[in-house]
C-alpha positions as CSV (number, residue, x, y, z in Angstrom):
1,M,0.2,-0.1,0.0
2,H,2.7,2.7,1.0
3,L,4.4,1.8,-2.7
4,I,1.5,2.6,-4.3
5,Q,0.9,5.7,-2.5
6,S,4.7,6.9,-3.0
7,L,4.3,6.2,-6.5
8,A,1.1,8.4,-6.9
9,V,2.8,11.3,-4.9
10,S,5.8,10.7,-7.3
11,T,4.2,11.0,-10.5
12,M,1.6,13.8,-8.9
13,L,4.9,15.9,-8.1
14,L,6.8,15.1,-11.7
15,V,3.1,16.2,-13.7
16,S,3.2,19.3,-11.3
17,T,6.9,20.1,-11.9
18,L,6.2,19.2,-16.0
19,F,3.6,22.1,-15.9
20,S,5.2,24.8,-13.5
21,S,8.1,24.5,-15.9
22,E,5.8,25.1,-18.8
23,D,4.6,27.9,-17.5
24,E,8.2,29.2,-16.0
25,N,9.6,28.9,-20.0
26,G,6.3,30.5,-21.2
27,A,6.6,33.4,-18.9
28,Q,10.4,33.6,-20.1
29,L,9.6,33.9,-23.3
30,F,6.7,36.2,-23.1
31,N,8.8,38.7,-21.3
32,D,11.9,38.4,-22.8
33,A,9.9,39.0,-26.4
34,K,8.8,42.4,-24.5
35,C,4.7,41.7,-25.2
36,M,4.1,43.8,-22.5
37,R,5.0,46.9,-24.7
38,C,2.1,46.6,-26.9
39,H,-0.5,45.0,-24.2
40,S,-1.2,45.5,-20.8
41,S,-2.8,42.8,-18.4
42,T,-6.0,44.1,-18.8
43,H,-5.7,42.9,-22.8
44,F,-5.5,39.4,-21.0
45,K,-9.0,38.9,-20.7
46,P,-11.8,36.9,-22.5
47,K,-13.4,39.1,-24.5
48,A,-16.4,38.0,-26.8
49,N,-15.3,39.7,-30.0
50,K,-11.7,38.5,-29.4
51,V,-10.2,35.9,-27.2
52,S,-13.0,33.7,-26.0
53,S,-11.7,30.4,-26.3
54,F,-8.4,28.6,-26.3
55,P,-7.8,28.1,-30.1
56,K,-8.6,31.5,-30.3
57,L,-5.7,32.2,-28.1
58,Q,-4.0,30.1,-30.1
59,K,-4.6,32.1,-33.1
60,S,-3.6,35.0,-31.4
61,V,-0.8,34.4,-29.7
62,N,0.5,32.7,-32.8
63,A,0.0,36.0,-35.0
64,C,1.3,38.1,-32.4
65,A,4.4,35.7,-32.4
66,I,4.5,35.9,-36.4
67,N,3.6,40.1,-36.6
68,T,6.3,40.4,-34.3
69,N,9.4,38.2,-35.6
70,T,9.9,36.6,-32.3
71,A,11.2,33.5,-34.1
72,W,9.6,31.2,-31.6
73,F,9.7,27.5,-32.3
74,D,6.1,25.7,-32.4
75,E,6.4,24.5,-29.1
76,E,7.7,27.9,-27.8
77,T,4.8,29.7,-28.5
78,K,2.3,26.8,-27.0
79,E,4.7,27.6,-24.0
80,V,3.7,31.5,-23.7
81,V,-0.3,30.3,-24.9
82,H,0.0,27.7,-21.2
83,Y,1.3,30.5,-19.8
84,L,-1.2,32.9,-20.6
85,N,-4.1,30.7,-20.4
86,N,-2.8,29.5,-16.9
87,K,-2.3,32.9,-15.6
88,Y,-5.2,34.8,-17.2
89,Y,-7.7,32.8,-19.4
90,K,-8.5,29.7,-17.5
91,F,-10.0,28.3,-20.8
92,K,-10.3,24.3,-20.9
93,E,-7.1,23.6,-23.3
94,V,-8.1,21.6,-26.8
95,K,-5.3,19.4,-27.5
C-alpha cells in the first residue's frame, strides 16, 4: 500500500513540476519578447469579440509571434499560450 501511495505522490509531483516548468518557460519567452510593450494585463481577459476560447488564444499568440518576428519554435509558442491561459484566461485546453 505504501509503495502505491509513494508512486502516486511521485507521479503528481513530476506532473506538477512539468506544468510549472512549462509556465516558467512561457513566462520567460513572453517577457523576453517584451509583449507588454503592446499589451497590458487588461488585454488578457476573455472578450466575446476577440479571445473567447482556447483555440482563439492559440491563434492570437501565433499571430503576435509572427507579426513581431519572435522566431519562436512551435513548442515555445505553445508554452506562451499555456502560460497566458494559466495566468489569465483559464480556458479548457484543446489538444
